[in-house]
C-alpha positions in Angstrom: 1.5 18.6 2.5 -1.5 18.5 0.1 -1.0 15.7 -2.4 -3.3 15.1 -5.4 -3.4 11.7 -7.1 -5.7 10.0 -9.5 -7.3 6.9 -7.9 -6.7 3.7 -9.7 -10.2 2.6 -8.7 -12.4 5.5 -9.5 -10.1 7.5 -11.9 -11.1 10.6 -9.9 -8.5 13.1 -8.6 -8.2 12.8 -4.9 -6.3 15.2 -2.6 -5.2 14.3 0.9 -3.2 16.3 3.5 -0.2 14.0 4.2 2.1 14.8 7.1 5.3 14.9 5.1 7.5 17.6 3.8 7.8 18.6 0.1 11.5 17.5 0.2 10.5 14.1 1.6 7.9 13.6 -1.2 10.2 14.9 -3.9 13.0 12.5 -2.8 10.5 9.6 -2.8 9.0 10.2 -6.3 12.5 10.7 -7.7 14.1 7.7 -6.2 12.9 4.3 -7.6 15.2 2.4 -5.3 13.2 3.2 -2.1 9.9 1.7 -1.1 7.1 3.8 0.3 7.4 1.8 3.6 11.1 2.8 3.9 10.5 6.4 2.8 7.6 7.0 5.2 7.7 4.5 8.1 5.7 7.0 10.2 2.7 7.0 7.9 -0.2 4.6 8.2 -0.6 1.9 5.6 -3.7 3.7 4.1 -1.7 6.9 3.6 1.2 5.0 2.0 -1.4 3.3 -0.2 -2.7 6.7 -1.3 0.9 7.8 -2.3 1.2 4.7 -4.5 -2.2 4.3 -6.0 -4.2 7.5 -5.3 -6.8 5.3 -3.5 -8.2 7.1 -0.4 -8.9 5.1 2.8 -12.6 5.6 2.2 -12.4 4.3 -1.4 -10.4 1.3 -0.2 -13.0 0.5 2.5 -15.9 0.9 0.0 -14.4 -1.6 -2.4 -12.6 -4.1 -0.1 -14.4 -3.6 3.3 -12.8 -2.8 6.6 -9.5 -4.3 7.4 -9.9 -7.4 9.6 -7.6 -7.0 12.6 -8.5 -10.3 14.1 -5.9 -13.1 13.8 -6.8 -16.0 11.5 -5.5 -19.3 12.9 -6.1 -21.0 9.5 -3.2 -19.0 7.9 -0.8 -20.6 10.5 -1.6 -24.0 9.0 -0.2 -23.4 5.6 2.5 -26.0 4.6 5.7 -24.8 3.0 6.1 -26.7 -0.3 9.8 -26.0 -0.9 11.9 -24.4 -3.7 10.3 -24.2 -7.1 12.8 -26.7 -8.5 11.4 -29.4 -6.2 7.8 -28.9 -7.3 6.5 -31.4 -9.9 4.5 -29.7 -12.7 1.9 -31.7 -14.7 
């Protein structure tokens, strides 16, 4: 299905051919209780992003760069602080 959306980055109208039916898209845009991930689990993340923001995969890459698919061991070393009521604020 051809879907046209205005990009939040460039403010240009973008159109992509998304492999979903008109009924699936209609049900998604008229149901605020469902996430794009739940509505379209078969779509790639870039196509789901387009449905939300109108940002095309090429626009995303030009602004944020290519997605890094390597694992970053540093993220595994983040300590959990605890519930907010246990944090001391100064």
